[in-house]
NUGU-373227 format. One record per residue: x, y, z of N, C-alpha, C, O in turn; residue in three letters. Coordinates in steps of 0.1 Angstrom, whole numbers, padded with zeros to 4 digits, always signed. Example, Ala and Ser with C-alpha at 12.3 -4.5 7.8 and 13.67 -1.06 7.14 Angstrom:
BEGIN
+0132-0057+0078+0123-0045+0078+0132-0033+0078+0142-0033+0085ALA;+0128-0022+0071+0137-0011+0071+0129+0000+0079+0134+0011+0080SER;
//
This chain:
BEGIN
+0622+0015+0882+0632+0022+0890+0628+0036+0892+0630+0042+0902MET;+0624+0043+0881+0620+0057+0882+0631+0066+0877+0642+0062+0876GLY;+0627+0078+0874+0636+0088+0868+0647+0092+0878+0658+0093+0874LYS;+0643+0094+0890+0653+0099+0900+0664+0089+0902+0676+0093+0902THR;+0660+0077+0905+0670+0067+0907+0678+0064+0895+0691+0061+0896LYS;+0672+0064+0883+0680+0062+0871+0690+0073+0869+0701+0070+0865THR;+0686+0085+0871+0695+0096+0869+0707+0095+0879+0718+0097+0876LYS;+0704+0091+0892+0714+0090+0902+0724+0079+0898+0736+0081+0900ARG;+0719+0068+0893+0728+0057+0889+0737+0061+0877+0749+0058+0877LEU;+0731+0067+0867+0739+0071+0856+0749+0082+0859+0760+0082+0853LEU;+0746+0091+0868+0755+0102+0872+0768+0097+0879+0778+0103+0879ARG;+0767+0085+0885+0779+0079+0891+0790+0076+0881+0801+0076+0884ARG;+0785+0073+0868+0795+0069+0858+0796+0078+0846+0806+0078+0839HIS;+0786+0087+0844+0786+0095+0832+0781+0109+0835+0775+0111+0845PHE;+0785+0118+0826+0780+0131+0826+0781+0137+0812+0792+0136+0806TRP;+0771+0144+0807+0772+0151+0795+0761+0162+0795+0751+0160+0802PHE;+0763+0173+0787+0752+0183+0787+0739+0177+0782+0738+0168+0774PRO;+0729+0182+0788+0715+0178+0785+0712+0164+0789+0703+0157+0784SER;+0720+0158+0798+0718+0144+0802+0704+0142+0809+0698+0132+0805MET;+0700+0151+0817+0687+0149+0824+0675+0149+0813+0666+0141+0814ASN;+0676+0158+0804+0665+0158+0793+0665+0145+0785+0654+0140+0782ASP;+0677+0140+0782+0678+0128+0774+0672+0116+0782+0665+0108+0777LEU;+0676+0115+0795+0671+0104+0804+0655+0105+0805+0648+0095+0803ILE;+0650+0117+0807+0636+0119+0807+0629+0114+0795+0619+0107+0795ASP;+0634+0118+0783+0628+0114+0770+0629+0099+0768+0619+0093+0764LYS;+0640+0093+0772+0641+0078+0770+0632+0071+0779+0626+0061+0775GLU;+0630+0075+0791+0621+0068+0801+0607+0070+0796+0599+0061+0797ILE;+0604+0082+0791+0590+0085+0786+0587+0076+0774+0575+0072+0772ASP;+0597+0073+0766+0594+0064+0754+0594+0050+0758+0588+0042+0750LYS;+0599+0046+0769+0600+0032+0773+0586+0026+0776+0580+0030+0786CYS;+0582+0016+0768+0568+0010+0771+0567+0003+0784+0557+0003+0791SER;+0578-0005+0787+0578-0012+0800+0577-0002+0812+0571-0005+0822ALA;+0584+0009+0811+0584+0019+0822+0570+0025+0823+0566+0027+0835CYS;+0564+0028+0812+0551+0034+0813+0540+0024+0819+0531+0028+0826SER;+0541+0012+0815+0532+0002+0821+0534+0000+0836+0524+0000+0843VAL;+0546-0001+0840+0549-0002+0854+0545+0010+0862+0540+0009+0873ASN;+0547+0022+0856+0543+0034+0863+0528+0035+0865+0524+0039+0876ASP;+0521+0031+0855+0506+0031+0856+0501+0021+0867+0492+0024+0874LYS;+0507+0009+0867+0503-0001+0877+0506+0004+0891+0497+0003+0900ILE;+0517+0010+0893+0521+0015+0907+0512+0027+0911+0507+0027+0922ILE;+0509+0036+0902+0501+0047+0905+0486+0044+0907+0479+0051+0914LYS;+0481+0033+0900+0467+0030+0901+0463+0020+0912+0451+0018+0914THR;+0473+0014+0918+0470+0005+0929+0466+0012+0941+0473+0020+0947PHE;+0454+0009+0945+0448+0015+0957+0442+0005+0966+0438-0005+0961LYS;+0441+0008+0979+0435-0001+0988+0427+0007+0998+0429+0019+0999THR;+0417+0001+1003+0409+0008+1013+0415+0007+1027+0420-0004+1030THR;+0414+0017+1035+0419+0017+1048+0407+0016+1057+0398+0025+1057ILE;+0407+0006+1066+0395+0004+1075+0401+0005+1089+0411+0000+1092GLU;+0393+0011+1098+0398+0012+1112+0397-0002+1119+0389-0010+1116PRO;+0406-0003+1128+0407-0016+1136+0397-0014+1147+0396-0004+1154ILE;+0389-0025+1149+0380-0025+1160+0386-0032+1172+0390-0044+1172GLN;+0388-0025+1183+0394-0030+1195+0384-0037+1203+0372-0033+1204TYR;+0388-0047+1211+0378-0054+1220+0374-0044+1231+0382-0036+1235PRO;+0362-0046+1236+0357-0037+1247+0362-0043+1260+0365-0035+1269LYS;+0363-0056+1262+0367-0062+1275+0380-0070+1272+0383-0074+1261ASP;+0387-0073+1283+0398-0082+1282+0394-0096+1277+0383-0101+1281LEU;+0402-0103+1269+0400-0116+1264+0388-0117+1255+0383-0129+1253TRP;+0382-0107+1250+0371-0107+1241+0377-0110+1227+0387-0104+1223GLU;+0370-0118+1219+0374-0121+1206+0370-0110+1197+0360-0103+1199LEU;+0378-0107+1187+0375-0097+1177+0367-0103+1166+0363-0096+1157ILE;
//
């Protein structure tokens, strides 16, 4: 979910001093969160240009 969405969700129901710091610390300690974060950040793909046909009805 991420820190921003987690904070937004918790703020709907709770508030206390240093809440942001505590949420950051708990998410940083969470092993499932860190694994998911690494997977999302390391996923890359190559972007290749589309080759358009030169004439009408030409197969690509």
